[in-house]
N, C-alpha and C positions, 0 to 999 in steps of 0.2 A: 708508277707502280699507282694506280687511281685511288681516290680518298675516296670511304665510304662514306655514308649521309647518319644521321642520326638514325636513322632508322632501320638500318640495315642489318642490324646484328641482330635484331630482335622480330626483325619478319618471317623467321626461322622456324619453321614447326620442329620437333622434333616427338620422338615417344620416352614417356618417361621410362627414367633406367629403374632393375630392379630396387628391392627393399631393403635397409640394413637395419642392424641392428638397433634398437631403443634405443634415443640418446638422452639426458636431461631436457626440456624445453618449457617456455615461459608459460603458464597458466591462462588460459584468455578468460575473459569475464562469460556470465551465464547466458549474458544479451548478446554478445558477438563471438560465434562459435572457434575454434580456430579450424582452417579448410587444406590447410597443408605445413610441412615440416621443410625447411630445409637447414641442417646440419641443427647448431644449436638457436636459429632463428624460425619463426613463425608467420606463417600469412592469413588472416583473418579473413572472414565472411565480409565483412565491412569494407577492409583492403580492396577486396576482389571487386566488391562492388562498386567499389568508384572507381575501377580499371574497365569495368564493361559495361556504365551505364548508357553511355551516349549508341553505345551497338545497340544496347538490347533496347533504347525509345524506338529507334529504325527500327529493329525488328515487330516490336507489336505495332508500328504503324502499318508493316509489309506482310506482315502473315497474322495467322488466327485458330486456334483449334492446336490438334494433334501439333501441324509442319511448325505452330508457333513454339508451343513444347519440345522439337528436338532444336527448334533450332538457338533458343536460350539456353539447351541443353553443352553444345555445340559452342556459343559466345562464353559460356562458364569455365569449358575445358579449354581453349584457344588462350584466354585472358590468364587463367590461372597458369598455363604452362611458361606463357611469357612472363608472368611473373617469379616465376621460379628458375625458371632459365637469368633471368637478370638477379636478383637476389646470388644464388649461385656465382656467376661472372661476378659480382662485387664480394664475395666472401673470397673466390681464390684471387682476384688483386690486387685484395689487400696483403693475404699471406704475401705474395710476391712482391710485395712495396711499393707497388704501381699506384702511385697519387698524381691527380690534379688539381692545380693552383688556382685560386681563385682570376687572375686573370684570363685562363682556359674558360674557363664559366663566363664570364666576361664577350671574352670573342664569340662564344658560341652563343649567345645569346645575340649578339651582334650580328651571327649568319642566320639566327633563325627568323628577325624580325624582316632580312632582308628577302624571305622567304613569304615574307606575310602573317608568320605566324605572331602573336601575340604573349613572348610568357611576362608575369609578372615577380620580376624582381621583389618582390617584397612578401611575396608565401613561397614561406620555409621549404614544404613540399614539393613547390613546380623545381626550387633550384635543387633540392636535395635531389630530385628525379634526373634533372639537368647532370647535375655531377658523377650520379649513380652510371648514365646514358654514356658520358665521354668515361669512364674509367673504363667500363664495361668494353667499348669501343676502343681502346689502348691496348686491353688484355687480348683479344680478337686479336688486333693489328700483330702483336709480338706472338701469340702462341698460332694462329691460323695463318693470314697471311701473309704475313714475311716469309713462310717456306714456302710458299708457291709460285713456281716459274711457268709462261707461256712459251712454249715453242713455236717457231715459224709453222711446223710441218702442221699443231694443233690449229692455228691461225688459216693456214690454208682450208685443210680440213674441213671447218668450221663454216669459213665462204660459200663453198663449194657444197655443203647441205644446207644451207639456208639461204638460197639467191637471192628468193623471193622480198628479204628482209634490204637488199641492195635496189629495186626495183625501183626506178626512176618512172613516175608517169609521166604517161603524155600531155605534151603542152602545145600551146595557139598561140603565135604571135600574133596580137591582131592591134587595130589603130581604132582611133574613136575621137568623135565630133560629139559631146554633149552641149545639151540643150537644157541648164539647170533650170530647176523649178524652187526658185527663191521665194522668201518669205512674203514679198507684193506680189508676185508672178500669179498669172492665172490659167490654170492649166490648158485651156483652151488656146490661150496664145500660145504657148511653148509648143504645143501638140505643130501648131501651122506654120510657125518658125522654120522647127523639124521638115515638114513635109516637103516649104520652100527651098532648104538646103538638100534636100534628096532628091527633089527635082533638079537641082544645078548639078548634081552626080550624074544625076541621069545622060544630060546634057553635055557630059565629058569633062565638065571641071574637074579640077586635081582636088583629089580628097585632101594631101597637102596641105594647099592654100585656101581649101574652106574652113579644116580646119583651124588651122591659125587664124582667120578671118572671123567665125562664128560658136567653135568649142569653148565654153566658159570651163573646162577642166585645166588642172595645169600641163597637161600636155598637149593640149594645143600649140604652141609653142615651139613644141618639136613633132609637128606633123600629124598630130594624134597619136602617134606611138606610145604604145602602152607596155611594147616587151614582150617577152613568153609569161604566161599566165598557165599554171596548172586549174586543170578541173576542181571545183570546190572554193577556189577563190577569185570569181568573179561571181554576180547575181546570176540567181538561178533564171533569170527572163530571158539574158543573155546567153547564159551558158545554152538552155533550148535552142536558142534562136541558129547558134553556129553549131550546133552540135555535130553537123553533117555538111558545113557549106564551106566549099571544097577554097584554096588560097584565091585568091583576088576577087572573090565575092564580096558584095556589100548587103548588107544586110539594110530592112527596110526600118522607119525611125521603131525602137522599140521603146515603149512604156517602163519606166521605174518608180519607186518612191522619191527618187532624185530628179527626175529628170525625164527626158526623151535624148534616148543614142542612138544613133548612127554607128555600126561596126562594119568595119572591113578586114577582114583576114587577110591575115598577109603571107601563113607560114603554119606548116606542123611535124611537130616532134616526135614520131612513134615513141611507147614504152622503151626503156632500156637498163641493165644492167650499170651497177656506176661499177669503175674500174677495181679492181684488187687492189690498188697503190693507193688509191682514193681511198678507199674506205680500212686500209688496213690497223689503223690505230683504233679506230671504231670497233674494229671486232677483237682486236687483244683485249681490248678493255669488257667486252663482251663476255670470252672467253675467262678470262681473269673469274669475271664477276660470277658466272657461273660454276666454276672451279673454287672459289671462294665459300659459296652457301653447299656444295656437297661436301668440302672438308670441315667446316663450321657442322655442319648433321650430325659427322663422325666424331667430333670431339666434342661436341657438348653430350652425344651419348655418351659418350668416353667417362668424362665428368660426372655426368650424372649416377653414369654404375659406381664410382669411386668414390661417390659422397652420399650420405644420409639424406632420402627426399620419403616423405611421407605424407600421401595424400588423402584426403579426409572428407571430401566434397559429395 
């Protein structure tokens, strides 16, 4: 079963359930009003602003006027909904005795850093957030994901209905002679050398031998062979020059920021579908994720209906 990311459990938006009878809650100060009540806990305006501050700052840079006001309202609603769900999940987890150890929190911090995040272990709020996320994920795994199964029929149907996702782009196999523009090189000298090599090719000398002798790229030792390359993986100047070139053709020297390139088109592969057996496990993970999201929406709505939630935003 695929492991969820720390964000998966909180990325799905669901409608806030109906309101139940009032319960006692802690009073908020006059300067920091309550924007939501989740059972006996509250969410304050300052907490909401901390949740959505970065998103609002980005919106203010991109929008203005009525559209900005609408965007800010949407950000508030989405942020508050996330906070309600997160608080409700942690409450349910505590009632079910689900706990997260210090070791698990440390492991999560290590994983986050590997992903480029910079969690501050000295920030109690940030550590509490990570602990709550881990707790909620464990709850969701137990209450939602552990009951899900993906059949072979579902995998095949998804593959057939979304084959465009498994389309391999066209590829071209090319060889190169690179006359590099180094720190001490003069552009004119590099151009002249490339033209000399190109003239030798036109006289009938073998591309592989000239690549081994003159190319400054590491592929020179392989006779210039760069293998199969997809569109977008090569320099735009080269892509344009070989776009319509048939196999066996050689380009004139092409200028780029790194030097002069002489390219031979060796072969072309048209776009094709990846075979089902090759992508079967990827498809299984996709179907499982979709079913997880659908099951989570139903589950969180049911929990909202069963618990006391009041929105005062």
